[in-house]
C-alpha positions as CSV (number, residue, x, y, z in Angstrom):
1,M,-29.8,5.4,0.7
2,K,-29.3,8.9,2.1
3,K,-32.0,8.4,4.7
4,L,-30.5,5.1,5.8
5,Y,-27.0,6.6,6.1
6,T,-28.5,9.6,8.0
7,L,-30.1,7.2,10.5
8,F,-26.9,5.4,11.1
9,T,-24.7,8.5,11.1
10,V,-26.9,10.2,13.8
11,V,-26.4,7.1,16.1
12,A,-22.7,7.0,15.4
13,V,-22.2,10.8,15.9
14,A,-24.3,10.7,19.1
15,L,-21.8,8.1,20.5
16,G,-18.8,10.1,19.3
17,F,-17.5,7.9,16.5
18,A,-16.4,8.8,13.0
19,A,-17.1,6.4,10.2
20,N,-14.6,4.5,8.1
21,A,-14.7,1.3,6.0
22,Q,-13.0,-1.3,8.1
23,C,-16.1,-3.6,7.8
24,T,-17.6,-5.3,4.8
25,V,-21.1,-6.5,4.0
26,T,-22.5,-8.9,1.5
27,F,-26.1,-10.0,0.9
28,T,-28.0,-12.8,-0.7
29,Y,-31.6,-12.8,-1.8
30,T,-34.4,-15.0,-3.1
31,L,-37.4,-13.9,-5.3
32,N,-41.0,-14.7,-5.0
33,G,-43.2,-12.8,-7.5
34,L,-42.7,-9.1,-6.8
35,T,-41.2,-9.7,-3.4
36,I,-37.5,-9.9,-2.6
37,N,-36.3,-11.6,0.6
38,A,-32.7,-10.6,1.5
39,T,-30.2,-11.4,4.2
40,A,-27.0,-9.4,4.9
41,T,-23.8,-10.6,6.5
42,G,-21.4,-8.0,8.0
43,V,-17.8,-8.8,8.6
44,G,-15.5,-6.8,10.9
45,T,-15.7,-5.8,14.6
46,A,-19.2,-6.2,15.8
47,Q,-19.8,-5.3,19.4
48,F,-23.1,-3.6,18.4
49,P,-23.9,-4.4,14.7
50,A,-26.7,-2.7,12.9
51,Y,-28.1,-3.5,9.5
52,G,-30.4,-1.6,7.1
53,W,-31.8,-1.8,3.6
54,D,-32.4,0.7,0.8
55,W,-34.6,-0.9,-1.8
56,G,-34.0,1.7,-4.5
57,D,-37.6,2.9,-4.7
58,T,-37.4,5.5,-1.9
59,Q,-38.3,2.8,0.7
60,I,-35.9,1.8,3.4
61,T,-35.9,-0.9,6.2
62,P,-33.7,0.0,9.1
63,N,-32.4,-2.3,11.9
64,Q,-33.0,-5.6,10.2
65,Q,-30.4,-8.1,9.1
66,T,-33.0,-10.1,7.2
67,A,-35.8,-8.2,5.4
68,S,-38.5,-8.4,2.7
69,H,-39.8,-5.8,0.3
70,T,-42.5,-5.9,-2.4
71,Y,-42.2,-3.6,-5.4
72,A,-45.2,-1.7,-6.7
73,S,-44.1,-1.4,-10.4
74,A,-41.7,-2.6,-13.0
75,G,-38.2,-1.0,-13.3
76,T,-34.6,-1.5,-12.3
77,Y,-33.7,-0.8,-8.7
78,N,-30.4,-0.5,-6.9
79,V,-30.8,-2.6,-3.7
80,C,-28.3,-1.8,-1.0
81,A,-27.5,-3.5,2.3
82,V,-25.8,-1.3,5.0
83,F,-23.7,-2.7,8.0
84,I,-22.4,-0.5,10.8
85,D,-20.8,-1.3,14.1
86,V,-21.8,1.5,16.4
87,F,-19.7,0.6,19.4
88,D,-16.4,-0.2,17.6
89,T,-13.8,2.4,18.5
90,A,-12.6,2.4,14.9
91,T,-16.3,2.5,13.8
92,C,-17.1,0.7,10.5
93,N,-19.7,1.6,7.9
94,A,-20.1,-0.7,4.8
95,T,-22.5,-0.9,1.9
96,S,-23.1,-3.6,-0.8
97,C,-25.4,-3.0,-3.7
98,Q,-26.9,-5.1,-6.5
99,Q,-29.3,-4.2,-9.3
100,V,-32.6,-5.9,-9.5
101,T,-34.9,-5.5,-12.5
102,V,-38.6,-5.9,-11.8
103,G,-40.6,-7.0,-14.8
104,T,-44.4,-7.2,-15.3
105,N,-44.3,-10.9,-14.5
106,G,-42.3,-10.5,-11.3
107,I,-38.7,-9.9,-10.3
108,I,-36.0,-10.8,-12.7
109,S,-32.6,-10.5,-11.2
110,N,-29.1,-10.1,-12.6
111,Q,-28.2,-13.4,-10.9
112,P,-26.8,-16.1,-13.2
113,L,-29.3,-18.3,-14.9
114,Q,-30.4,-21.2,-12.6
115,V,-32.9,-23.8,-13.5
116,S,-34.7,-26.5,-11.5
117,V,-37.2,-29.0,-12.9
118,N,-39.3,-31.8,-11.3
119,A,-42.2,-33.9,-12.5
120,S,-45.3,-35.0,-10.6
121,P,-46.8,-37.5,-10.5
122,N,-44.0,-39.9,-11.2
123,P,-44.8,-42.7,-12.0
124,L,-47.7,-41.4,-14.1
125,S,-50.8,-43.0,-15.6
126,S,-51.9,-40.5,-18.2
127,K,-50.1,-37.2,-17.6
128,T,-47.5,-35.5,-15.5
129,V,-46.8,-31.8,-14.7
130,L,-43.3,-30.4,-14.9
131,T,-42.6,-27.5,-12.5
132,L,-39.8,-25.4,-14.1
133,T,-38.2,-22.6,-12.2
134,N,-35.8,-20.3,-13.9
135,T,-34.1,-17.1,-12.6
136,Q,-33.8,-15.3,-15.9
137,P,-35.9,-15.0,-19.1
138,T,-34.6,-17.6,-21.5
139,D,-35.5,-19.9,-24.4
140,V,-36.9,-23.2,-23.1
141,S,-37.4,-26.5,-24.9
142,V,-38.9,-29.6,-23.3
143,V,-38.6,-32.8,-25.2
144,V,-39.6,-36.4,-24.2
145,Y,-37.4,-39.3,-25.4
146,N,-37.8,-43.1,-25.0
147,T,-35.1,-45.4,-23.8
148,V,-33.5,-45.8,-27.3
149,G,-33.3,-42.0,-27.8
150,Q,-36.2,-41.5,-30.1
151,K,-38.2,-38.3,-29.7
152,V,-41.7,-39.1,-28.4
153,A,-43.0,-35.5,-27.9
154,T,-42.1,-31.9,-27.9
155,V,-43.9,-30.4,-24.8
156,A,-42.6,-26.8,-25.0
157,N,-40.4,-24.7,-27.3
158,E,-40.7,-21.0,-26.4
159,K,-39.1,-18.1,-24.6
160,M,-40.1,-18.0,-20.9
161,N,-39.9,-15.1,-18.4
162,G,-38.1,-15.8,-15.1
163,G,-40.3,-17.4,-12.6
164,I,-42.2,-20.7,-11.9
165,H,-43.9,-22.4,-14.9
166,L,-46.2,-25.5,-14.9
167,I,-45.8,-27.6,-18.1
168,E,-48.1,-30.6,-18.7
169,W,-47.1,-33.7,-20.7
170,N,-50.2,-35.6,-21.7
171,A,-48.8,-39.2,-22.1
172,F,-52.2,-40.9,-22.6
173,D,-51.3,-42.3,-26.1
174,V,-47.8,-43.6,-25.3
175,P,-47.1,-47.1,-24.2
176,A,-46.1,-48.0,-20.6
177,G,-42.4,-47.8,-20.0
178,V,-39.5,-45.5,-19.0
179,Y,-39.1,-42.0,-20.6
180,F,-36.7,-39.2,-20.3
181,I,-37.9,-35.6,-20.2
182,Q,-35.1,-33.3,-21.3
183,T,-35.4,-29.6,-20.5
184,K,-33.0,-27.1,-22.1
185,A,-33.0,-23.5,-20.8
186,G,-30.2,-21.4,-22.2
187,D,-27.0,-23.5,-21.8
188,I,-28.5,-25.6,-19.0
189,V,-29.8,-29.1,-19.7
190,K,-31.8,-31.1,-17.1
191,T,-33.1,-34.6,-17.7
192,I,-35.8,-36.3,-15.6
193,R,-36.6,-40.0,-15.7
194,V,-40.3,-40.8,-15.6
195,I,-42.2,-44.0,-15.6
196,K,-45.5,-44.4,-17.5
197,Q,-47.6,-47.2,-16.0
């Protein structure tokens, strides 16, 4: 972070401005394996806005509002976005930081648990594959029910790391009809309707 501030401070001092905190910055990010993709949004006067990133592992990315970074090893990193308006006579300098924990299976963030599930193919003839994406490590159960609420199969019942998981339901021995695949991840419940032909 010091290197990033130094870069912005040199520019501001060269133009004769003193820094204060009249601006704010926030950032959002998405995760893909060990790579974080982040976008910052600065608020305040912005005649000449400049953004930068400190990834918390000695690496910085100056002069980019949207940036990506890939971590080399597991650990917890303090990711910070910086926003400065160089030409504002009041000059602003704002920082927003979030902790990101990189695990051996990819990035696990401190974002709230979010879960998405889909099944393909649907309709199915003999099997379908569920794609489960979760943002945090959590206990996951996947159970298949028929239309009268009877349990047909338990497809998964285990703790899963944050990431993308492929879970196969082999429906070869069940009769044709409508089934409901219920996924529980933490306190989140998702139900998918599938048709066996």
